N, C-alpha and C positions, 0 to 999 in steps of 0.2 A: 538109651538115649537115642532119639530118632534123630535123623540127619537135620530136620528142620531146627530142632532144638540146638545141636551143636553150631549150626550157623549163626544162630542168634547170639549164642555165648560169644563166640568167636567175634561178632560184630560188636557186642556190648564192650568186650576186652579193648578191641580196637579204638572205640570212642573214649573209653576211660584213658587209655595210655596217651593219645593226642590232647584229651583235656589236660593230663598231668604236665605232658611237654609245654602246652601253652602256658598254664601257670608257671612252670618253671622259667620259661623264657621272659615272661612278665616280671617275674620277681628279680631275675637277673638283671634285666634293663633297668628296674628301679633301682637296684642297688648300685648300679654303675653310675645312674644320674646323680644318686645321692649317697652320702658316706654315712657316717654315724649320725645320731641324733644328739641335740643338747635340749636341756629343759630350760624354758623361758617363762616365768609367770605360770607356771602350772601346765604349760603347753609344750608338747615336744615339736622342735623345729629341726628338720632335716638338714643335715650338713651337706653341702654342693660338692660334687666332684667335678671340676672343670678340666678344660682341654689344656689350658698354661701348664707348663712344666714347674713353674714355681709361682708362688702368689703369697701376698701378705694385704689383709684388711685391717687397717688401724682405725680406732675411733678416737679422735682428738677430745671429745667431751670426757670419757671416762678413761682416757691414758692407757688404754690397753689394746693389744691385737687380738681381734675376734675372730679372724680366720687366717690359717697358715698352711702353706703347702711347700715344702721343700724350700723354705724361706731363707736358709742359711747356705744354699747351693749357689756355686758361681754360674752366671750366664752372662751372655753379650747383652748389654743395655741398647745398642744401637743408636737411635736418634733422642731417645729420653735422656741421653747424655746431656742435651742442648739446654735442659732447664737448669743445670748447675752452671753452665756458660752464661746462660742470660743473667743469673743472679749475680755471678762475679763482675759482669759487664755493668750492671746496674748500680751496684755498690761502689763502683770505681771511676764510672764516666758519666758526665752531664748528658742528658737526653738529646739537646741540641747540638751536641758537638757534631762538626762537619768532618767526614771520612773519606778520603779519595781512596777507591777500590785497587788493591794491588793486583798484579798479574796472578801470583799464587792464589789469591782468593777467588777471582774470576775463573781459574782453571779447576776448581774442586769438582769433582764429578758426583754422580748421584742426584739426589733431588736438590733443587737450586732455587733462588728467587731471581735467577737469570742476570746477576751482575756482571757488568762489563769493565774491563780494565780502564780506569780513570774517571769512573762514574763517581759522582759526589752525591754522598747521601748521608743522612742524620744516624746517630747511634740508635734513636728511636725506630727509626725505620727498618734498621737491621735487626733490632729486636723482635718486630712483628714479622720480618721475613724469616728470622730463625725459628720462632715458636708456632707461627701459623702455617708457614709453607715447607718447614723443617729444611731450610736452606743450608746446606753444607758450606756454600760460599759466604753466606751471611754470619754464620758461627765463626768461620776463620777469620773474616774481617774484624770482627769483634774481639777475637783473642789477639790479632795484630795491633790493634788500635789499643787495647789495655795493657799489652806486656811488650810490644816491640816485636817479639819473635813467638811462633807457636810453642816452643820448647818452655819457655818461661810462664807462659799461661797455664799450660797443662801442669806444672809445678804448682801454680797457685790452686788449680782446680783440687790436686791431691792433698794440699796442705787444707784447703776449705773442707774436704770431704773428712779428714780426720778431726777438724774443729767440731763438725757437727756430730761426730761420733761414730762414723763408719769405721769398722774394723776389717772388712773384706771386699774393699772397693779399689780399683786402680784404673787411671783413665791415661790414654797415650795420645789423644788428640780432643779437640774441644767440640766434634760434631757426632761422633760414634760411627764414623765411617771406617770399619774394619771388622774383620771376621777373626780376629786373632784374640781368642778367650785368655791366652796365656798372659796377655799383658793389658787388655782391655775388659774390664770385668766388674760386675756388682753382685749384690744378692737382693732378694726382695725385702728383706729386712733393713738391709743398708738404705737403699733406696728410697723407703717409705721415710727415713729420716731426712733424705736429701729434700724430697718433696715437700716436706712439712716446712722445712727451713725456707724453701723456695715461696710457698704460698703465703707465708708471714710477710713478705715484702709486697706492698701494694701493687707497685709497678709490674712485677712478674706476675702477679695473680690477675691483674687486669688485662695483660697482653695474652696470656696463656688462656683466658676464659673469653677472648674476643671471638665472635662468629664472623665479623667483616671488618676489613679495614681498607681504606682508600688510599693506597700509595701515590704521593704527589709525583708529578713529573719530574725528571732530573735532567742534567745534561745530555744523558744518553737515552732516554726513554720517555714515554708518553704516561700518563697517570694509569694506574691499573687497581683492580678491585680485588683484594685478597679473601678467600673464603676458608674457614677452618675445615681440617680434615679429622677432627677429634669426634670419635663416635659417641653418640648420646647427647653431646653438648648442645645440638640445635633441636633436640626432642622436647617437647613439651612435658614438663613434671619430671623429668630423669633424676634430677638432682645432682647430675654432673655440671660443675661450674667452671673447671679450669683444668688444664693438664697438657700432656705431650705423648704423642705416639712415636713408635719406632718400628722400622721394617728393613728387612733384608730381601736380596733378589731370591734367595732360596725360599722363601715364602714365610719365613720366622718373623714374629712380631712381638712387640712389647708395647706397654702403655703404663702411664702413671698419671693419675687423676686425683683431683679434690671433689668430693661430694658433699654438698651443703643444702639441705633441705629441712624446713620445719626445726631448725636449730640443731639438727644432727650433723656434725662434722666428720667425714671419714676419708681416709687417704688409701687408696688402693694401687698395688704395684702387680703387673702381670708381666712374667718374663718367660720365653720359650713357648710363647702361644702362636696361632697361625692367624693371617689376617681375616679368614673366614669366621673364625670361631671367637675372635676378640671380643666384639659387640655382645655377643651371647653371654659369654664369661663375665663381662662388666655388669651386664643387667642381672645375671644370677647373683653375683655377690653383692650389689647394691640391695636387691631383695633381701638377701640373707641378713646384711647388716641392719636394715630396717626392723626384720623380725626379731633379731637377737638383743638389740641395745633397747632397754626398757626406759621410756621417757614420759613427760608430763608436760601437758600444757598449762603454763603458770596464768598466762593471761592471753585472751582472744583480742585480736584488733578491734578496737572500740568498745571494749569493756570499760564500765564507768569507774574511775578511781577517786570519786569524791569531788570536793570543790578546792579552788585555789584562791587565797586572797589578793587581791589586785589593787595596788595603790593608785589613787588618782583617776578610777574609772568611773563611768557612768554606773557600773554595777561593780561592786567590789569583792563580790565572790562568784566566780565562774566554774561552771562544771567542766572536769577534765577527763580524759580517757586516754587509753593505751593506744598508740600509733601503729604499732603492728603487733602480731601475735608473738608470743615467746615461750620457748619450751626449754625444759631442763633435762638432762640425763645424768642423774647422780650414779656413781660407780657401783654403789650397793643396790641400785634399782629401786629404792624405799623414796616415797613421797615425803617422808619426815625428814629426808636430807636436803629439802630444796626449801630455801628461805628467800623472802623478797624484803625490800627495803625501797621506799618511796622517798627519793631525795629531791626537795621542793627547791627551786631555783631562787635564790634571794633576790630581793629588790626589782620584782617585776612590777613594771609601771604601764599604765595605759598611754596611748591607745595599742590595741593588740588585735591583730588579724585572727580570724577563724583557722584553728589548726597551727598556732603559733607555739613552739616548744616553751613549757613552763616548770618541767621537771624531769626525772628519770625514774623509771622503774628498773631497779637492779635485782638480778636473780642469781642466789648463790647456791651452789652444789658442792658438798663435800667441805664447806667453811671457804670456798674460793668463789670470786666473781665468774659466772658461767656465760651469762648474756645480759641483755638490757634493751629496754625499749623507751623511746621519748614519750613524755606525757604531754599532751596537746590540748588546747582549749577547744571547746566544743562550738563557742559562738563568738562573734565580734564583739569587742570590748571598745567603746568609744570615750572620748575624754569626759570626764565628770566636772561637776562644780567644785569650787574650792574645798569644799566639806570632804570631798573624796579623798584629799590628802590624809584626812584622819580616819580613812577606811569607812567612811560613811557615804553610802550610794546614794544618787540622786533621789530615789523613791523615799528611802529612809529620812534624807534631810528634808524632803517636802512634808512628811508626816510629822517630823519634828516642828516644822514651821507652823503647820496646821495647829498643832496641839499648843504650841506657844501662843498662837493668835487665839485659839479657842480660850486658853486660859485667861488671857488677858480681857478678852470680851466678857467671860464669865465672871472674872474679877471686878471689872468694871459695872457690870450689872448688878452684883451682888452688893457693891459700896453704894451704888446710886439707889438701890431698894432701901438698904439700911440708912441713908441719909433721909430719905422720904419719911422712913418710919419715925427717926428723931424729931422731925419738924411737926409730924402730927401730934407726937407727945407734947412738945413744948406748947403748941396751940391749945392742945386740949387743957392744959394747966392754968392758962390765962383765962 
């Protein structure tokens, strides 16, 4: 074998080895990015491997956890603790109640809404400060207002957590300001339950999903504009509609959010994450949820749903349509498990504006009401003639009148003709 051939073989081997190494690196990277695969509708969907130490993704529609990572391992929740604080406050305090900020509340460290001792604010303003700015001072002030002292409020928190069904959660303060995991802890599975309960409350959901809020001036400050810090909430079509973040000075981060898009509702909890990786982890799990939960569009916005009888209208049958698109996500993933029922509103009378609700299209999945959409008119309905009270439209009433008149005219005509014929016969006999 010549030296030239030996050199060529050596080069080929080197290229082959490099290629194998590249393939191995790519395969390992892909395996690190995604774990096992799941079968969804004949397609394989890769199961993501995220940075967070623990996570749970729960589908509200199908009542199942569709992704889980160390979801029963204890972690520090940090400021997502404030979701439960807000829920208890909303359940026990009027929104317009005045609160005078105590020295203890004003001296809370970490993230705050900059409350000052003696400042007078409302419960509602404290809730926005708690959930939007993650104000440790605001959460503490709510606890004091609700229970008198922090210790009693913490007892309320732990009692409420047990009522919700949490079996491995314990709190020692209302704001999550601690690194003591031996006494202040939760699990991803437990906090999914807490988040679901919080998001059932319309006030908590509204405030936790606010992008901006104008804080009115108080006796201690000028008015101020609050802006959300929740990742993905301000991104168009992200599906994230409400939630709460948590952060610690060591770089550790948490988040708990509600996803709601095209009728698909999911709750996501990430614990033991980093602030840098948290948005990516959220986006990865949102995508995974969309891919794995099989759903169906039952009706699109504007779809015709026939006609509705209207009493007293210029027209008595008006076309109606779905006011919004509705989707269904049955637990078995079968379209046959989805049923609809059009419930017509009784006693609808004119006048009606275009787009006025005259019924509801209800969507059932697994035998339970899953979602619904208002059924609305496609045109304006003006007041009709007195005949419209018998569901006879003006046009039909006019036709009836014309037919009656035509009948009378024809009757008169034929009677007149008949009389003339009789007269002629009489004359001819004479």
